[in-house]
C-alpha positions, 0 to 999 in steps of 0.5 A: 585550579584558580578562577583566573586559570579557569578563565584562561582555559575557557578562553583557549577553548573558545579559540580552539572552537573558532579554529574549527570553522570550515571543518565542522558545521557552523551550527555545531561550533556555535552551539559549543561556543554558546556554552563556553561563552556563557561559562566564561561570563559567569566566571568573570562576573564571579571574579568581579564579585570579590568576597561578597556573601550571597543573600536571598534565594538563589544568590551566589557569591564566590570567595577566595577558597569557596562559594556561598550559595544562599548564605551557606559556605561551600568549601573546596568548591570547583567550578564545573568543566564546561565541556563535561557539563555540555556533554552531560546535558547532551546525554540527558537530552538524548535519554529524554528523547529516546524515553519519550519517543518510545512512550509515544510510539507505544501509544495506541490511538484507540481514542481516535477509534472510539476507545475509552479515555479514563484515568485507568492504565491504558492499553499499549502497542506492545500488548496488542501488536501483531507482526505484519507480513508482506506480500513477498514470499520466500522459502521457509528455510530461508526465513529461518536462515534470516533469523539466524543471521545467515542471510543478511540481504535481499539479494541472497534470497533464493538466487533469482527469487522465483518460488520453487518446489519448497515450502513457501511462506510470506516474508514478515515485514520486520525481516523485509526491512532488516534485509533491505535497510532502505525501503518503502512500506505500502499498504491499503488504508488501515493496513498498519503502516504507521503502527508498524514503523512506530513499532520499529522506532520503539525497538530502535530506541531500545537498542540505541545505547547497546544495552538491549539486544533487539532483533535486527536493530543496530546500536548507535542508530538514532531513531527519527520520525517525520510525519510527511504531512507536517514537513510538506509545507516547508518543502512546498515553500522552498524556492527551488525554481529560482535556485540553481539545481546544485543547491536543491539537495542542500535546501531539501535537506535543510528543511528536513533538518529544521523539522528534525530539530523542532521534534528533537527539542519537543521530545527532549525538552532541551535546546541542546541538539548536539546528539542530533547533529552528531548522528546526522553528521555521521549518518547514524540514523534510522529515518522514517518518513510516514505518510507520502499519501498525505502529501499534496500531489505537487509536493510528492516529487519534492519528497522523492528528491528529498529521499534521493538527497538523503540517501546520497548524503547518508548512505549508511543510514536506514530509511523507511518511507510509508505510503498508501498503495494508490499514491505510490505511482508516477513521480512519487516512485522512489527508484532504487528503493525496494517496496514491500506491500503489507499483507492483510491479516490471515485467520491466525493473526485475526485470532491472535489480535483478539486474544491479545486485545482482551488479555490486555483489557483483563490486565488493566482491569476492564474485564474479568478472566472469565469475561475475557475468555468468553469475549475472545471466543465470541469476537473471533467467531464474529470477525472470521464470519463470512460477512466480516472476514474481509473487514477483519483482515484490516488491522484498523477495522479489526481494532474498531470491531474490538472496541465496539465489541467491548462495548457490547454493541453488535457487530454489523457486516458493512463497513460503513455501519462500523464507521457509523458506530465508531463515530457515535462512540467517539461523539459520546466520549465528548459528552462525558464530563464531570462537574468541576472538571477543568474541561467542563463545557459551558451550557451552550457547548453542552447543548451543541455536543448533545444535539446530533442534528447539529454536531454530526453534520458539522463534523461531516463538513469539517471532514469534507473541507479538510479533504478538499484542503488535501486534494487541492494540493496547493501546499499552503497548508498541511495536507488534509489539515484544516486551519483553525480559522476555516474550522471556526468559519464552518462551526459558526454557521447557524446550523451548527454551533451558531456562535463564534464563542461556542465554536472556539470553545468546541475546538479547544474542548475537543483538542484536549479530549483525544478522539475524532478531531485533534489539533496540530501546531500553534500555541499550547491549548490553541492549535493552528490546525485541526485534523482527523487522526485516521484518514479513513474516518475523514474520508468517511465523514467527507463522503457523508457530507457529499451524499447529503448535498442537495446537488450531490450529482453535481458535487460528485461529478466535480470531484471526479475531475480532481484525480483519484483522491476522492475515490474512497470518499465517494464509495463510502458516501455511496455506502452510507446513503444505501446502508445507513440512510436507506437512500435506495432511490437517491443512490440509483439516481446518483448512479444514473447521473454519473454514467455517461453516454457515449463517447467517453473522452476524458479522465473526469468522465471515466472516473464518474463512470467508475463511481457509477459502477461501484454504486451499482455493485452496492445495489446489485444488478437484480434490484436495478433491473426492476427499476422502470424509470426511463433510461434506468434499469436494464437500459442503465445496466447495459450502458454501464457494462459497456462503459466499464468494459470500454474503460478496461479496453481503453486502459483508462485511469490508473491501474488501481482504478481499472482494478476497481472497475473490473471488480464492479463489472464482475458484480454486475455481470461482465458482458464479455463472457457468455454464460451459454458458452461456459463463460468463454468470451463472446465479444470484446470492445474495440476502442479504436472503432467504438463498438463491440467486436464478436469473439467468433473463436470464443476467445481463442487467438491464432498463432501462425506456424513458423520460427521464433526466438526463445530464451534470453540474450544477456547482451540485450537483457541484463536480467537474463538468467542462466536457465533461459540461455542460450537464446535460440530459434525454435520452429513450431511447424503448426498453427495453433490457438491460445486463449486470449485470457487466462481461465477465469473464476466463472469459467472454472465454476462452469466446469465444476457445476457441469461435472460435479468436480470437487478435487480442488480447494474452495479458495479457487472460487472466492475471487470475482468471476472475471479474475483468473482462477487460482489455487489450482494444481496442474492436474486441476488445469489439465482436467479443465482443458480435457472437459473444455475439449469436449465442450468445443468439439460438441459445438464444432459442427454447429459453429462451422455452419456460421463460421467465416474468415478467421473463425473458419480454420479454428472450428475446422481444426476443432471439428477434425479431431486432429486438434485438442484443447490442452495446456500450452507447452513452454514454446507455445506460451513464449511464442504467443507472448513474444511474436515470431519471425517472418521468413523471406518470401519465396515467391519474390527472389532476393528478398529478405524481410527483417524480423517483424517481432524481435525477441522482446523482453516483455510482451509489449517491448523491452522496457517495463511499464507498470501500466501494462502488467499487474505485478508487485510494482502495480501495488494491487496485491491481488489479481485483477480482472482479465484484460485490465491491462490492455497496453500489455497485449502481445504482438498477437493480441493475447492479454495478461501474459505478463503478471496477474497469475503464473500460468501452468504449462504442460512442459516438464522441468524435470529433476527426477527423470535421469537428468537435472532438468530440461534446459535449452536449446528447447527440444519437444522430442526429448520427453519434456512434454510427457503428461504421464510422469509421476507427480514428484517431477516438476512442471514449468510455469510462465508469466509472473504474477501480481506479487513478483518483481517485474523482472520475473514477468519477462516473457522468457522467465521460467518457473517451476513447481510440483504438479500437485502444488497450489498457490494464491498466484498459480493459474492457467490458460489453455491452447488448441494444438495438434494432437500430435504436438500435444502428445510428444514424448 
């Protein structure tokens, strides 16, 4: 083809692209036109050059039959096809992007945890990665079906997702994401959220071209990572309030696309963004939005709207969002996206990580085979010891332990001591340099780096200022990042670097030596922002700064008014003061000052009280009681315990903070429960009255005789399952009393110690004392009920002498011998949860009183509310103190009927008694309440638990399991019912 023909072809191609305007995106058309116009200009210049000879390096001239390049004649030269060349450039950019993304995703941020920074081969993620599990449970055979491709969607899991009498196992995070396609990954700090999604992106990059078979990954999907703290400023800057709502989705997606283009150009090292544009146009992407918790509070609703817009625009795409549990509440919750909470490492995963860690160290030559063997055994033993077991369950903390252990440093049992050692290791890394190194510091910087009395306090203030930057939520800077100018202002202080030049040199120096502080954005070698790569270290150092203040009480109380973002920093600071700085008296004074006098009114005061309780739990009640300062010691403990109970009873703060308050209360001694009553309730706090109310019936609540509606009506409850139907009236012709709370760990321990009972798993005693006991079988629960029956009858005569009012019928019933303590039947449990029906008053003719308590779906009403029940949506991932969800009370004032733990009933599900099951209508005379059937017949559980979807915490939901089975979410409560009712069947 002649040059004239080539020029003509290029002009036609340009015209063809122009004709596509309005059909293809303008950006795509302009990218193609830019390449075509460049080619056209080059050919036209060559034609004008005639037969000139190229001279000098890089010079080109074209003759009639060939081309001269740098003086050499190339015969039969054919100009490249511009479209083919653009396609090759796009393919090259794509391959470079995928390769570099894989490399970045494999990088372990070990330097940020104190790992070695040497010229040796580094340990990569694939060498030590341990597959994570979620807190959701499935059947073992279903997991196998997922892996065989027979189950491909969440809705196919065990029909209505209730555990039954098959082997139950955790749902692995990888399989959860594969089934959901679009989901949220939640976890505690250091739980492995970011590591998990990077592993997924690496796998997707491998699978992209279809050349590699990677489990659960789809060929053709382009992996994209968005660190939300980096996107947040662009979202915040959008003038949505000044723009019609119809344009909001376009603007939000535009901000996302601009971020993705920048990342594409960085990783691909190319301005050719055609592969990215094409993938977005088709929706062929696997998008990860990492770190919702690091987005300022005011910007989180915009992230939520962005996710909605993205799902609408790209329904075929895969999408993952990660967040800390405590940040995924309120307006941050993504409707329609399933949320999976990561499960901590169990013992097997801890062992596997330690094995992989030292195998990797051996592979890169840092230890010998024999050394690796010995260190594996030693670290496994240390990590699984009672002192460190809980810390080792956190992947980030276990990695920190491994790094410190590798340096032959003893492992302390307190987390702040681990953090302190890790920070020390990181600082020491900055102090290593060689003469002649490009990064060799000046004498002044060396002096600063080697002076712990200046460097450590500087880091603490940098962390504090960075954390304040995030907590302000003004969106002007990256959340939890510190602008270079602000960092310099801190470092220039006389107490730190003391000089502007040294301060600037320090920032440039540490940015090039990966570790505790890293730079982001800005020019090469001159980052505009600085941050701590692991937020937990930022919170630890910020807490250190807080407790180092002369006016620490004022500082703590001030931050208590800024939401829960300071919770972790506050507690870590308290632990630092107590364990590392031996500031016993200083911590006590701080705790005393944060504990308010009555009345408690606002969020700031409630949170200060919570922090005071957590500080007291660090010190311990016994040691505090010995303090004889005015309003301290026992007086403080009484005030604090009362305040924490009031916090729970008022439903103050967030569910997660109430859970923390409950834990502190358990450590200090929960005053609601009386050791002299086998830890049954002695009193409760009445928020409306602002006083203690005695539990004259020892925590049992009267349920009056009469009718109630049992089961579900699908016309009213769209979640109604067949086994809950039909909804029908059931008459319970007797009064009975049901425990206000599930049986607690302390109550279970009292039973065990009183009887020497040992037929149970020791895990039942490991939760805090005021949490529901779990890991108990149906037989265990029945044994406790029979023991408690004797306890109550032994004191009934004495209690009758003092009983009056509502308490009198209860103690009369117990003393009569006609009532007994047992497990509730299904009907007794459900009536307590939903309320009864008031009948027409026979003393007033022609009256008809409407239902006072309709068949509400949940104990509190028909709509789920995560503030009223501890379920999967709440995100605690474990049990909570009983009574921590007061707004979830049933019409009779019974608590924790929805969520927390599944509760055993005495009712049979059936299956091996000549009928498939005991269905509805409910008939207590058909044998379903028989206590004497064999252990291979299923029993019913009710109420849902901390790890179920809210639909399974409805009042009508029926679950079942073999009576000799136990689980982390199986507990029970007891009732006092007529002997005749308890022996039906």
